[in-house]
C-alpha positions, 0 to 999 in steps of 0.5 A: 610783850608781843612783837611783829617783824617788818623787813623785805629781806627773808634772812633779815626777818629770820635773824630778828626772829632768832634774837627774839627767841633768845630774849625772855618775855618777848613773842613774835606774833607775825612777820611781814615783808612790807608796809601794806600787809603790816598796816592791815594787821595793825588795824585789827590786832594789838601789837606792843612792839614793831621791829621795822626795817627802813629801806623797803620797796614802796613806803619806807620804814620812817614814812610808815612809822608815822602811821603806826598806832600811838601805843605801839612802839617802834625799833628800827633795824637797818644796815645804814647809820645815816637814818638814826637822827631821822628815826627819832623824829617819829618817836622810835625808841631805838635804832639797831644796826644790822647785823644786830648783836644779842646784847644790843637787841636786848637793851632795846627790848628792855627800853621797850618793856619800860615804856610798854608798862607805862602805857598799860598802867596809864600813870597820870600823877607824875610831874615836876613838884619843885625846882631850884637853881641846883636840883628839881623834885620829880614825881614818879609814881608814888614817890618824889625824887630829888634830882640834882642837875649835875647828876643828869646824864641825859633825858629821853622823851617818848610820846607823853613821858620822859626818862631822866638818866642818872648813871645807874638810876633812871626816873620816869615821869609823865611830861613831854620833853619840850616842857622839861627842857624849858625848866632846865638851866640853858647854860649846860642842858641842850636839846640835840634831837626831838627825843633827847636833851643832854647835859653837856658837862657829862659828854665824853666825846662827839662826832658829827652825828652822835654824842657819847655819854658813858656807854650811851650813843645819842643821835644829833638831829639835823635841825639841832646840829648847828646850834649844838656845835656852835653854842656848846662844842665850839664855844667850850673848846675855844674857852679852855 
């Protein structure tokens, strides 16, 4: 994949460049200190991935992300935790807190690479084949997977695809997150942001902004927070 870096701080751009150089199959083709020059570059160049700061002079990163071409992926880089939920409302694939550690950076790149391959191959045959009270058959590429609801940790959506996370396995299919949410049992699957559905039976812990499932941190969107806490967290605590 190729990538560009957008950050108004020179030291921050250098830090991301260093991480890119330590990561295989990733190349920096340009870096910018603001949205205006970046927009001009994207208009004439194919870019796979943008590392984008949020707080910049003029247009901030979240506003600018809404203008980025559909098949260009966005990873936000920022010193502030509070923008996490909002970042997923613009289809960012990840949210990295500065200073960014190499392991966390490479995890974001791995996710980006998964989606980048999907965009390049243009899968169109993936879908739900059948659904029962306990499991669902999901077509992914040339295979059909039997996925038990109890095995699903969470589901992540980006653009026209969803990734179903099953512990050590993930199943990727061509479907938007709203459609798959409507098919899942509402008793223990809940949408916590524009990009995420979780299985509440697999929650390890929660705070006001994040759901923790194993090593995964899933942001809670502002418009989903009250329903999630009132209908699932509080209700389950009181019922025990």
